[in-house]
N, C-alpha and C positions, 0 to 999 in steps of 0.2 A: 277488381281484373286489372291486373298491369300495362300498360304499354307503350312505349319509344318509341316517337316520332322521330326520325331519323333522317338527314342528308347530308349528302358530302357535294363539295365541290374538287374537282382532278384536273392533271396537268391535261386532258386530250379527253379522249372519247371513246380509245380501245385499251384497257388494261392486258389485252393479247399484244400489242404493240408497245409494252412497256410502258403505259402513261400508270400515274401513281395519285394518289388522294392528298390535297393537299388542305383540307380543310372537312371536320366532323362535328357534328351539330347534332345535338338530340335533347330533349324535353318527355320529362316520365307525366304522364299520366295512370290516378287510378281511378275505378270506378268511374271513367270518363269525368274526372276534373282535372285539372295539373296543379300537382304537388310543389310547385318551385323548385326542385330539383332538374339540373339537366347539366349534361354534360359537353365541353366542347373544346378544338383544341386545335392549334394550326399546326400544318407535317413539314417540315424540308424533304420535300420529293426528290433531290439529290438527281436532278435530272432539269432539263429546260420545259417551259410550259410554253404550249401553242398557245400561237396569237390570237386563235377563235376561243382558246379560251381564257385567255385572259383579258377579252375583250367583254365577257360573262361577266367573270365575278373581281377581276381588278388586281389580282394577286402574283404580283412578280416573283422570279424566283430569288431576288436578294432581298425581297421584306421575306423572304421563311427561311433566308440562310441557318438564322440563329434558332428555329424553332425544332423539337426534336425528333427525330424520324418514327414512322409510323411501330418500328415494333418497341419501341421506350414507353408507347402509349397503350398497347394491346391490350395485356392486362388488367389496367384500369378498366377499357374502354368494355372488355367483356364481363368485367364483374358490374357492370350499368347496365347493359342490355340482358345479361343470363335471366332466363326463362319467360320472359316478358313478348310479347306481340311487338315485332316491327311493324309499324307503320309508314311507306315511304310511298313515293309518288314515282310511278313509275322505278320500280322495284326492281325489276331485272339488270337497270344500271347501277344502281349503290352495290348492290347485293355480287356481282360480278367484279368489281373493284373493290369491296374488302375481302371475297374469297379471293382475288387474286394477291392481295396484300397478306394473309392469314398462308398462302400457299409458299409466298415467300420466305417464310418462318420455317419451313420443314416440318416435321414430324410425323409420323404415322399414326393411323391413317392422317392427312393433312386437314385441319378445321376448318370448316366452313359456316356459314349464317345459317344454311338450314338445320344443321345439327345440336344446333344448340336455342333457337327461338322458332315460333310461326312467324311468316311473313304477309302483311295486310297489303296489295296493291292500292291504293287510292286512286290511281290513274286507269285502270282496269273495273272499279269499284262506277268510276265517273262515267267511262264508257260505255258502262250497262245502263246507268240508269238515264245520261242524257245521248243517248245512240246520235251518232252523225253532226254532235256538235261538236267545239272547242271545247279542249277539256284541261288543258296548261293549266299550272297554278293559278294564274292569273288570270284564264278567264273561268275561273271557278269562284278566285276571290271576287269578281264582278257579279258573278250569279250568286253567290250569298251574300252577297255583302261583308266581307270579309274587307277591313282596310290592310293594303297593301303600298301606301303610301311612300313608304320609307325602304321601297324595292328597288332602289335604283340599281344597283349593283346584284349581283346570289350572293348571296352570304349563305352560310352551312347553316349557323344554328337562329338567323332570321329566316328564313325560308321553313326551317320546323315549327317556329312559331305560328308561322301564318298555316302550314299546313293544317297545324293543329288546330287551331278555330276553324278552317275549312272542314275537316273530317270531322268536327263537332255537330257544324251547320250540316252536312250532309246524312249524317245517319242521326241525326233526332233533333238538333239545334238545342234544346233544352240545358243541357249537359253547361253549352257556353256562359248560362248564366251566373252560374259559380268560379270559370275561371279565376285559378288563383287561389283559391278557399284551400284550407286543411280541408284531406274528407269528414276529420272528425267534426270542425265548423258546422259541416255542410249537411250533415245529418238529420230525421227529421224533417223534410223539406217541408209539412204542410201542417196547417194547424187547425183549429176548432174549425169544424162545418169542410173541411177540404180546400182550406183557401192555402194560395201558394204564399209563404214568407219569403219576402225579397229581401237580398241579403243587403247588409248593410251598406251604403254608398253608392245602391244601385239603383237607378230613376229611372221605372219606366212610362211611359206617355198613358194616359187613360183616356183615351178617346171616346165620347159620352156620346149618344143618339142626341141628332137633331129632334126638334119639334115634328118636323116633317114625317121621319123617320118613322117615329111613334107612333104616328096615329097610324101610319102604309101600315106598320106590325100590327097594329090592334085591330086593322080591318081584313088584314091577311087570316087575323085569330079567328075572329066574327065567322068570317068566310067557312073554315076550317069546321068549327064548332058547329055548324048549319049542316055542312057538308055530310057531317061523323053523327048526327043525333046527340051532340053534347058529349064526344069522346076527344074534345082535343086536349090532347096530351100537355102541350106546351103551357094551357091555359091553366091547369089543374095545377104543374108545378110551380106556374107564377102563386097563384092562390097561397102556395103555401111556404115562400119567401119571406127568410127576415129580414128581406132588405128590401123594403115598400117603394115606388116608384121609378121616375128613371132612372136610378141606382142601379136598378134587374138589368138593365139592356147596358150598363157599357161594355167597353171592351178593352180589353187588357191585352198588347202584341206581344206574344213572348217568342 
């Protein structure tokens, strides 16, 4: 499955009042793994930037004066996102701006994001998973342990990369273990005995049970064994394990 995590920065909040996109950042995921492909462009909005927006992203009109206008990058952008599912935080905002930019280019009927791509709104997803809680991108980073320390100002490509990590954590987590791997290299993720093969260069902490914890574990198994008339499934599984002793009780947090 091909997904594009997308974010934009703009001159203001209302596309219907003529505000424009000034930055687009996209990150490609295939089968829940980052491919390394991305799309990133700064754009000349041909208008002033609201002070509130400038405080958020730090991009001034003067900085963007030599950048291309949206029409000059449209074909490249649409080729990059075509057929993919777009993953966007607060999708209504970004889609409205993209549709407004496409409408300015004319054509009958006008092109729209919905006519080219499916859209998954991670804000709506987060609200359904965490009702009544803060679900901004920063709040989700904190909740899922995603590093956003470089996010002093908003940036479309940086935010798309952060959102990709958050999205993977929200929807399963383990897909983030191979982030940056080529899909072919990540194929066959389990080895003999069903053990997970850890990607090269990735170090996972192995937390072994203490002697006190092992004793408590054995006492609980003995209690279950007596109460069930000798039908303790865990104890029989332990007896068939090829890893004797305390190693059988280690935990690998993934």
